[in-house]
PDB file of N, CA, C, O and CB in Angstrom:
ATOM      1  N   MET A   1      24.950  16.631 -57.327  1.00  0.00           N
ATOM      2  CA  MET A   1      24.293  15.349 -57.449  1.00  0.00           C
ATOM      3  C   MET A   1      23.195  15.268 -56.380  1.00  0.00           C
ATOM      4  O   MET A   1      23.454  15.507 -55.201  1.00  0.00           O
ATOM      5  CB  MET A   1      25.318  14.177 -57.308  1.00  0.00           C
ATOM      6  N   ALA A   2      22.003  14.939 -56.790  1.00  0.00           N
ATOM      7  CA  ALA A   2      20.863  14.834 -55.870  1.00  0.00           C
ATOM      8  C   ALA A   2      20.788  13.433 -55.272  1.00  0.00           C
ATOM      9  O   ALA A   2      21.139  12.442 -55.911  1.00  0.00           O
ATOM     10  CB  ALA A   2      19.543  15.175 -56.596  1.00  0.00           C
ATOM     11  N   ILE A   3      20.326  13.383 -54.047  1.00  0.00           N
ATOM     12  CA  ILE A   3      20.120  12.100 -53.367  1.00  0.00           C
ATOM     13  C   ILE A   3      18.703  11.633 -53.652  1.00  0.00           C
ATOM     14  O   ILE A   3      17.750  12.398 -53.504  1.00  0.00           O
ATOM     15  CB  ILE A   3      20.371  12.220 -51.824  1.00  0.00           C
ATOM     16  N   GLN A   4      18.565  10.398 -54.056  1.00  0.00           N
ATOM     17  CA  GLN A   4      17.264   9.807 -54.373  1.00  0.00           C
ATOM     18  C   GLN A   4      16.808   8.934 -53.199  1.00  0.00           C
ATOM     19  O   GLN A   4      17.576   8.108 -52.707  1.00  0.00           O
ATOM     20  CB  GLN A   4      17.337   8.968 -55.693  1.00  0.00           C
ATOM     21  N   CYS A   5      15.584   9.112 -52.758  1.00  0.00           N
ATOM     22  CA  CYS A   5      15.030   8.322 -51.665  1.00  0.00           C
ATOM     23  C   CYS A   5      14.244   7.143 -52.246  1.00  0.00           C
ATOM     24  O   CYS A   5      13.379   7.336 -53.100  1.00  0.00           O
ATOM     25  CB  CYS A   5      14.121   9.199 -50.749  1.00  0.00           C
ATOM     26  N   ASN A   6      14.537   5.944 -51.794  1.00  0.00           N
ATOM     27  CA  ASN A   6      13.873   4.741 -52.280  1.00  0.00           C
ATOM     28  C   ASN A   6      12.861   4.180 -51.281  1.00  0.00           C
ATOM     29  O   ASN A   6      12.496   3.007 -51.357  1.00  0.00           O
ATOM     30  CB  ASN A   6      14.901   3.687 -52.603  1.00  0.00           C
ATOM     31  N   LEU A   7      12.415   5.004 -50.359  1.00  0.00           N
ATOM     32  CA  LEU A   7      11.503   4.528 -49.325  1.00  0.00           C
ATOM     33  C   LEU A   7      10.211   3.979 -49.929  1.00  0.00           C
ATOM     34  O   LEU A   7       9.718   2.944 -49.478  1.00  0.00           O
ATOM     35  CB  LEU A   7      11.184   5.654 -48.346  1.00  0.00           C
ATOM     36  N   SER A   8       9.661   4.641 -50.927  1.00  0.00           N
ATOM     37  CA  SER A   8       8.406   4.173 -51.523  1.00  0.00           C
ATOM     38  C   SER A   8       8.579   2.791 -52.154  1.00  0.00           C
ATOM     39  O   SER A   8       7.684   1.952 -52.060  1.00  0.00           O
ATOM     40  CB  SER A   8       7.908   5.174 -52.579  1.00  0.00           C
ATOM     41  N   THR A   9       9.713   2.555 -52.788  1.00  0.00           N
ATOM     42  CA  THR A   9       9.982   1.244 -53.384  1.00  0.00           C
ATOM     43  C   THR A   9      10.093   0.169 -52.308  1.00  0.00           C
ATOM     44  O   THR A   9       9.519  -0.912 -52.438  1.00  0.00           O
ATOM     45  CB  THR A   9      11.270   1.288 -54.221  1.00  0.00           C
ATOM     46  N   LEU A  10      10.832   0.472 -51.250  1.00  0.00           N
ATOM     47  CA  LEU A  10      11.003  -0.489 -50.158  1.00  0.00           C
ATOM     48  C   LEU A  10       9.681  -0.781 -49.457  1.00  0.00           C
ATOM     49  O   LEU A  10       9.390  -1.925 -49.107  1.00  0.00           O
ATOM     50  CB  LEU A  10      12.021   0.033 -49.147  1.00  0.00           C
ATOM     51  N   MET A  11       8.885   0.269 -49.256  1.00  0.00           N
ATOM     52  CA  MET A  11       7.582   0.077 -48.613  1.00  0.00           C
ATOM     53  C   MET A  11       6.669  -0.766 -49.505  1.00  0.00           C
ATOM     54  O   MET A  11       5.930  -1.616 -49.009  1.00  0.00           O
ATOM     55  CB  MET A  11       6.920   1.443 -48.304  1.00  0.00           C
ATOM     56  N   GLY A  12       6.718  -0.536 -50.803  1.00  0.00           N
ATOM     57  CA  GLY A  12       5.894  -1.301 -51.734  1.00  0.00           C
ATOM     58  C   GLY A  12       6.273  -2.770 -51.759  1.00  0.00           C
ATOM     59  O   GLY A  12       5.401  -3.637 -51.815  1.00  0.00           O
ATOM     60  N   GLN A  13       7.559  -3.055 -51.717  1.00  0.00           N
ATOM     61  CA  GLN A  13       8.028  -4.441 -51.718  1.00  0.00           C
ATOM     62  C   GLN A  13       7.568  -5.188 -50.472  1.00  0.00           C
ATOM     63  O   GLN A  13       7.250  -6.376 -50.531  1.00  0.00           O
ATOM     64  CB  GLN A  13       9.550  -4.485 -51.817  1.00  0.00           C
ATOM     65  N   SER A  14       7.536  -4.487 -49.348  1.00  0.00           N
ATOM     66  CA  SER A  14       7.131  -5.110 -48.081  1.00  0.00           C
ATOM     67  C   SER A  14       5.651  -4.926 -47.791  1.00  0.00           C
ATOM     68  O   SER A  14       5.141  -5.433 -46.792  1.00  0.00           O
ATOM     69  CB  SER A  14       7.942  -4.538 -46.938  1.00  0.00           C
ATOM     70  N   ARG A  15       4.962  -4.201 -48.662  1.00  0.00           N
ATOM     71  CA  ARG A  15       3.536  -3.913 -48.520  1.00  0.00           C
ATOM     72  C   ARG A  15       3.217  -3.166 -47.214  1.00  0.00           C
ATOM     73  O   ARG A  15       2.228  -3.449 -46.537  1.00  0.00           O
ATOM     74  CB  ARG A  15       2.740  -5.212 -48.577  1.00  0.00           C
ATOM     75  N   TYR A  16       4.085  -2.210 -46.892  1.00  0.00           N
ATOM     76  CA  TYR A  16       3.862  -1.343 -45.735  1.00  0.00           C
ATOM     77  C   TYR A  16       3.261  -0.031 -46.200  1.00  0.00           C
ATOM     78  O   TYR A  16       3.573   0.447 -47.290  1.00  0.00           O
ATOM     79  CB  TYR A  16       5.180  -1.093 -44.960  1.00  0.00           C
ATOM     80  N   ASN A  17       2.400   0.552 -45.376  1.00  0.00           N
ATOM     81  CA  ASN A  17       1.895   1.892 -45.663  1.00  0.00           C
ATOM     82  C   ASN A  17       2.558   2.865 -44.693  1.00  0.00           C
ATOM     83  O   ASN A  17       3.335   2.453 -43.832  1.00  0.00           O
ATOM     84  CB  ASN A  17       0.331   1.952 -45.547  1.00  0.00           C
ATOM     85  N   ILE A  18       2.256   4.142 -44.829  1.00  0.00           N
ATOM     86  CA  ILE A  18       2.888   5.167 -43.998  1.00  0.00           C
ATOM     87  C   ILE A  18       2.590   4.940 -42.524  1.00  0.00           C
ATOM     88  O   ILE A  18       3.462   5.150 -41.682  1.00  0.00           O
ATOM     89  CB  ILE A  18       2.418   6.560 -44.417  1.00  0.00           C
ATOM     90  N   GLN A  19       1.385   4.518 -42.201  1.00  0.00           N
ATOM     91  CA  GLN A  19       1.017   4.244 -40.812  1.00  0.00           C
ATOM     92  C   GLN A  19       1.871   3.117 -40.232  1.00  0.00           C
ATOM     93  O   GLN A  19       2.309   3.211 -39.085  1.00  0.00           O
ATOM     94  CB  GLN A  19      -0.474   3.882 -40.715  1.00  0.00           C
ATOM     95  N   ASP A  20       2.114   2.059 -40.996  1.00  0.00           N
ATOM     96  CA  ASP A  20       2.948   0.946 -40.533  1.00  0.00           C
ATOM     97  C   ASP A  20       4.360   1.430 -40.189  1.00  0.00           C
ATOM     98  O   ASP A  20       4.903   1.079 -39.142  1.00  0.00           O
ATOM     99  CB  ASP A  20       3.013  -0.161 -41.607  1.00  0.00           C
ATOM    100  N   VAL A  21       4.944   2.229 -41.070  1.00  0.00           N
ATOM    101  CA  VAL A  21       6.302   2.738 -40.840  1.00  0.00           C
ATOM    102  C   VAL A  21       6.307   3.680 -39.636  1.00  0.00           C
ATOM    103  O   VAL A  21       7.246   3.663 -38.840  1.00  0.00           O
ATOM    104  CB  VAL A  21       6.839   3.470 -42.103  1.00  0.00           C
ATOM    105  N   HIS A  22       5.279   4.489 -39.502  1.00  0.00           N
ATOM    106  CA  HIS A  22       5.140   5.390 -38.348  1.00  0.00           C
ATOM    107  C   HIS A  22       5.147   4.582 -37.046  1.00  0.00           C
ATOM    108  O   HIS A  22       5.856   4.934 -36.104  1.00  0.00           O
ATOM    109  CB  HIS A  22       3.832   6.230 -38.457  1.00  0.00           C
ATOM    110  N   GLU A  23       4.377   3.523 -36.990  1.00  0.00           N
ATOM    111  CA  GLU A  23       4.292   2.707 -35.779  1.00  0.00           C
ATOM    112  C   GLU A  23       5.594   1.973 -35.493  1.00  0.00           C
ATOM    113  O   GLU A  23       5.963   1.825 -34.328  1.00  0.00           O
ATOM    114  CB  GLU A  23       3.158   1.706 -35.901  1.00  0.00           C
ATOM    115  N   LYS A  24       6.297   1.513 -36.513  1.00  0.00           N
ATOM    116  CA  LYS A  24       7.532   0.753 -36.322  1.00  0.00           C
ATOM    117  C   LYS A  24       8.731   1.627 -35.973  1.00  0.00           C
ATOM    118  O   LYS A  24       9.632   1.188 -35.258  1.00  0.00           O
ATOM    119  CB  LYS A  24       7.837  -0.034 -37.561  1.00  0.00           C
ATOM    120  N   THR A  25       8.750   2.874 -36.477  1.00  0.00           N
ATOM    121  CA  THR A  25       9.924   3.722 -36.279  1.00  0.00           C
ATOM    122  C   THR A  25       9.719   4.844 -35.277  1.00  0.00           C
ATOM    123  O   THR A  25      10.690   5.333 -34.700  1.00  0.00           O
ATOM    124  CB  THR A  25      10.337   4.307 -37.575  1.00  0.00           C
ATOM    125  N   GLY A  26       8.481   5.263 -35.057  1.00  0.00           N
ATOM    126  CA  GLY A  26       8.219   6.398 -34.189  1.00  0.00           C
ATOM    127  C   GLY A  26       8.405   7.735 -34.886  1.00  0.00           C
ATOM    128  O   GLY A  26       8.272   8.784 -34.256  1.00  0.00           O
ATOM    129  N   LEU A  27       8.710   7.713 -36.174  1.00  0.00           N
ATOM    130  CA  LEU A  27       8.840   8.952 -36.945  1.00  0.00           C
ATOM    131  C   LEU A  27       7.462   9.530 -37.217  1.00  0.00           C
ATOM    132  O   LEU A  27       6.469   8.804 -37.241  1.00  0.00           O
ATOM    133  CB  LEU A  27       9.595   8.704 -38.276  1.00  0.00           C
ATOM    134  N   SER A  28       7.407  10.840 -37.421  1.00  0.00           N
ATOM    135  CA  SER A  28       6.119  11.470 -37.702  1.00  0.00           C
ATOM    136  C   SER A  28       5.625  11.053 -39.085  1.00  0.00           C
ATOM    137  O   SER A  28       6.413  10.761 -39.985  1.00  0.00           O
ATOM    138  CB  SER A  28       6.230  13.011 -37.609  1.00  0.00           C
ATOM    139  N   ARG A  29       4.310  11.033 -39.230  1.00  0.00           N
ATOM    140  CA  ARG A  29       3.713  10.681 -40.516  1.00  0.00           C
ATOM    141  C   ARG A  29       4.110  11.710 -41.582  1.00  0.00           C
ATOM    142  O   ARG A  29       4.255  11.366 -42.755  1.00  0.00           O
ATOM    143  CB  ARG A  29       2.171  10.594 -40.394  1.00  0.00           C
ATOM    144  N   THR A  30       4.283  12.963 -41.172  1.00  0.00           N
ATOM    145  CA  THR A  30       4.679  14.008 -42.107  1.00  0.00           C
ATOM    146  C   THR A  30       6.081  13.751 -42.663  1.00  0.00           C
ATOM    147  O   THR A  30       6.315  13.889 -43.864  1.00  0.00           O
ATOM    148  CB  THR A  30       4.624  15.377 -41.423  1.00  0.00           C
ATOM    149  N   ALA A  31       7.006  13.380 -41.784  1.00  0.00           N
ATOM    150  CA  ALA A  31       8.373  13.092 -42.214  1.00  0.00           C
ATOM    151  C   ALA A  31       8.401  11.890 -43.154  1.00  0.00           C
ATOM    152  O   ALA A  31       9.087  11.910 -44.176  1.00  0.00           O
ATOM    153  CB  ALA A  31       9.278  12.837 -40.996  1.00  0.00           C
ATOM    154  N   ILE A  32       7.661  10.857 -42.809  1.00  0.00           N
ATOM    155  CA  ILE A  32       7.616   9.656 -43.646  1.00  0.00           C
ATOM    156  C   ILE A  32       6.993   9.979 -44.997  1.00  0.00           C
ATOM    157  O   ILE A  32       7.472   9.519 -46.033  1.00  0.00           O
ATOM    158  CB  ILE A  32       6.826   8.532 -42.947  1.00  0.00           C
ATOM    159  N   SER A  33       5.933  10.763 -44.983  1.00  0.00           N
ATOM    160  CA  SER A  33       5.266  11.143 -46.223  1.00  0.00           C
ATOM    161  C   SER A  33       6.197  11.947 -47.126  1.00  0.00           C
ATOM    162  O   SER A  33       6.218  11.734 -48.338  1.00  0.00           O
ATOM    163  CB  SER A  33       4.001  11.947 -45.921  1.00  0.00           C
ATOM    164  N   SER A  34       6.959  12.860 -46.554  1.00  0.00           N
ATOM    165  CA  SER A  34       7.912  13.649 -47.339  1.00  0.00           C
ATOM    166  C   SER A  34       8.972  12.758 -47.975  1.00  0.00           C
ATOM    167  O   SER A  34       9.327  12.936 -49.140  1.00  0.00           O
ATOM    168  CB  SER A  34       8.580  14.712 -46.459  1.00  0.00           C
ATOM    169  N   LEU A  35       9.473  11.803 -47.206  1.00  0.00           N
ATOM    170  CA  LEU A  35      10.460  10.872 -47.751  1.00  0.00           C
ATOM    171  C   LEU A  35       9.835   9.966 -48.809  1.00  0.00           C
ATOM    172  O   LEU A  35      10.447   9.692 -49.841  1.00  0.00           O
ATOM    173  CB  LEU A  35      11.072  10.026 -46.628  1.00  0.00           C
ATOM    174  N   TYR A  36       8.626   9.508 -48.548  1.00  0.00           N
ATOM    175  CA  TYR A  36       7.921   8.616 -49.476  1.00  0.00           C
ATOM    176  C   TYR A  36       7.730   9.290 -50.835  1.00  0.00           C
ATOM    177  O   TYR A  36       7.932   8.671 -51.880  1.00  0.00           O
ATOM    178  CB  TYR A  36       6.553   8.201 -48.892  1.00  0.00           C
ATOM    179  N   HIS A  37       7.341  10.560 -50.807  1.00  0.00           N
ATOM    180  CA  HIS A  37       7.085  11.298 -52.040  1.00  0.00           C
ATOM    181  C   HIS A  37       8.330  12.016 -52.564  1.00  0.00           C
ATOM    182  O   HIS A  37       8.255  12.763 -53.540  1.00  0.00           O
ATOM    183  CB  HIS A  37       5.975  12.301 -51.814  1.00  0.00           C
ATOM    184  N   ASN A  38       9.466  11.789 -51.918  1.00  0.00           N
ATOM    185  CA  ASN A  38      10.750  12.365 -52.311  1.00  0.00           C
ATOM    186  C   ASN A  38      10.677  13.897 -52.362  1.00  0.00           C
ATOM    187  O   ASN A  38      11.197  14.526 -53.284  1.00  0.00           O
ATOM    188  CB  ASN A  38      11.186  11.808 -53.677  1.00  0.00           C
ATOM    189  N   ASN A  39      10.017  14.482 -51.348  1.00  0.00           N
ATOM    190  CA  ASN A  39       9.836  15.940 -51.265  1.00  0.00           C
ATOM    191  C   ASN A  39      10.649  16.545 -50.131  1.00  0.00           C
ATOM    192  O   ASN A  39      10.156  17.424 -49.423  1.00  0.00           O
ATOM    193  CB  ASN A  39       8.359  16.281 -51.077  1.00  0.00           C
ATOM    194  N   THR A  40      11.858  16.103 -49.948  1.00  0.00           N
ATOM    195  CA  THR A  40      12.670  16.645 -48.865  1.00  0.00           C
ATOM    196  C   THR A  40      13.993  17.141 -49.427  1.00  0.00           C
ATOM    197  O   THR A  40      14.509  16.600 -50.405  1.00  0.00           O
ATOM    198  CB  THR A  40      12.907  15.583 -47.763  1.00  0.00           C
ATOM    199  N   ASN A  41      14.535  18.179 -48.796  1.00  0.00           N
ATOM    200  CA  ASN A  41      15.795  18.759 -49.252  1.00  0.00           C
ATOM    201  C   ASN A  41      16.982  18.312 -48.411  1.00  0.00           C
ATOM    202  O   ASN A  41      18.132  18.450 -48.830  1.00  0.00           O
ATOM    203  CB  ASN A  41      15.703  20.264 -49.236  1.00  0.00           C
ATOM    204  N   ARG A  42      16.708  17.778 -47.228  1.00  0.00           N
ATOM    205  CA  ARG A  42      17.800  17.307 -46.382  1.00  0.00           C
ATOM    206  C   ARG A  42      17.330  16.078 -45.608  1.00  0.00           C
ATOM    207  O   ARG A  42      16.133  15.869 -45.409  1.00  0.00           O
ATOM    208  CB  ARG A  42      18.280  18.428 -45.409  1.00  0.00           C
ATOM    209  N   TYR A  43      18.282  15.285 -45.185  1.00  0.00           N
ATOM    210  CA  TYR A  43      17.989  14.046 -44.476  1.00  0.00           C
ATOM    211  C   TYR A  43      18.677  14.083 -43.126  1.00  0.00           C
ATOM    212  O   TYR A  43      19.904  14.161 -43.063  1.00  0.00           O
ATOM    213  CB  TYR A  43      18.440  12.808 -45.295  1.00  0.00           C
ATOM    214  N   ASP A  44      17.911  14.029 -42.040  1.00  0.00           N
ATOM    215  CA  ASP A  44      18.478  14.000 -40.699  1.00  0.00           C
ATOM    216  C   ASP A  44      19.102  12.643 -40.438  1.00  0.00           C
ATOM    217  O   ASP A  44      18.567  11.613 -40.847  1.00  0.00           O
ATOM    218  CB  ASP A  44      17.406  14.315 -39.641  1.00  0.00           C
ATOM    219  N   GLN A  45      20.231  12.650 -39.759  1.00  0.00           N
ATOM    220  CA  GLN A  45      20.910  11.410 -39.416  1.00  0.00           C
ATOM    221  C   GLN A  45      20.033  10.549 -38.503  1.00  0.00           C
ATOM    222  O   GLN A  45      20.003   9.326 -38.647  1.00  0.00           O
ATOM    223  CB  GLN A  45      22.258  11.708 -38.740  1.00  0.00           C
ATOM    224  N   GLU A  46      19.331  11.171 -37.582  1.00  0.00           N
ATOM    225  CA  GLU A  46      18.459  10.437 -36.661  1.00  0.00           C
ATOM    226  C   GLU A  46      17.328   9.734 -37.422  1.00  0.00           C
ATOM    227  O   GLU A  46      17.001   8.583 -37.136  1.00  0.00           O
ATOM    228  CB  GLU A  46      17.873  11.394 -35.601  1.00  0.00           C
ATOM    229  N   THR A  47      16.742  10.434 -38.383  1.00  0.00           N
ATOM    230  CA  THR A  47      15.667   9.855 -39.194  1.00  0.00           C
ATOM    231  C   THR A  47      16.176   8.670 -39.982  1.00  0.00           C
ATOM    232  O   THR A  47      15.537   7.619 -40.020  1.00  0.00           O
ATOM    233  CB  THR A  47      15.075  10.901 -40.142  1.00  0.00           C
ATOM    234  N   LEU A  48      17.331   8.837 -40.612  1.00  0.00           N
ATOM    235  CA  LEU A  48      17.898   7.744 -41.402  1.00  0.00           C
ATOM    236  C   LEU A  48      18.262   6.544 -40.532  1.00  0.00           C
ATOM    237  O   LEU A  48      18.078   5.400 -40.947  1.00  0.00           O
ATOM    238  CB  LEU A  48      19.129   8.228 -42.157  1.00  0.00           C
ATOM    239  N   SER A  49      18.777   6.796 -39.335  1.00  0.00           N
ATOM    240  CA  SER A  49      19.140   5.682 -38.470  1.00  0.00           C
ATOM    241  C   SER A  49      17.899   4.921 -37.991  1.00  0.00           C
ATOM    242  O   SER A  49      17.941   3.699 -37.844  1.00  0.00           O
ATOM    243  CB  SER A  49      19.946   6.188 -37.270  1.00  0.00           C
ATOM    244  N   LYS A  50      16.799   5.633 -37.749  1.00  0.00           N
ATOM    245  CA  LYS A  50      15.557   4.949 -37.357  1.00  0.00           C
ATOM    246  C   LYS A  50      15.026   4.102 -38.497  1.00  0.00           C
ATOM    247  O   LYS A  50      14.561   2.984 -38.276  1.00  0.00           O
ATOM    248  CB  LYS A  50      14.489   5.967 -36.919  1.00  0.00           C
ATOM    249  N   LEU A  51      15.090   4.618 -39.707  1.00  0.00           N
ATOM    250  CA  LEU A  51      14.634   3.837 -40.859  1.00  0.00           C
ATOM    251  C   LEU A  51      15.565   2.656 -41.107  1.00  0.00           C
ATOM    252  O   LEU A  51      15.105   1.565 -41.445  1.00  0.00           O
ATOM    253  CB  LEU A  51      14.552   4.723 -42.117  1.00  0.00           C
ATOM    254  N   TRP A  52      16.853   2.861 -40.945  1.00  0.00           N
ATOM    255  CA  TRP A  52      17.822   1.801 -41.189  1.00  0.00           C
ATOM    256  C   TRP A  52      17.664   0.662 -40.189  1.00  0.00           C
ATOM    257  O   TRP A  52      17.804  -0.506 -40.555  1.00  0.00           O
ATOM    258  CB  TRP A  52      19.235   2.358 -41.127  1.00  0.00           C
ATOM    259  N   SER A  53      17.374   0.989 -38.928  1.00  0.00           N
ATOM    260  CA  SER A  53      17.259  -0.050 -37.898  1.00  0.00           C
ATOM    261  C   SER A  53      15.914  -0.785 -37.968  1.00  0.00           C
ATOM    262  O   SER A  53      15.747  -1.858 -37.387  1.00  0.00           O
ATOM    263  CB  SER A  53      17.438   0.569 -36.510  1.00  0.00           C
ATOM    264  N   TRP A  54      14.974  -0.191 -38.682  1.00  0.00           N
ATOM    265  CA  TRP A  54      13.655  -0.793 -38.807  1.00  0.00           C
ATOM    266  C   TRP A  54      13.778  -1.945 -39.729  1.00  0.00           C
ATOM    267  O   TRP A  54      12.789  -2.626 -40.001  1.00  0.00           O
ATOM    268  CB  TRP A  54      12.601   0.206 -39.309  1.00  0.00           C
TER     269      TRP A  54
END
């Protein structure tokens, strides 16, 4: 079973762009872009916790 990332949907609802999420979480733009486009094979716990706390 594959994990589906809903970051693009959440960002669209809040009208955030990748730069906004980068500034709020401190995550790299590359990591956010990969999650946004659902182009990642694994999810780091640290990355998920930063997104969750944002």
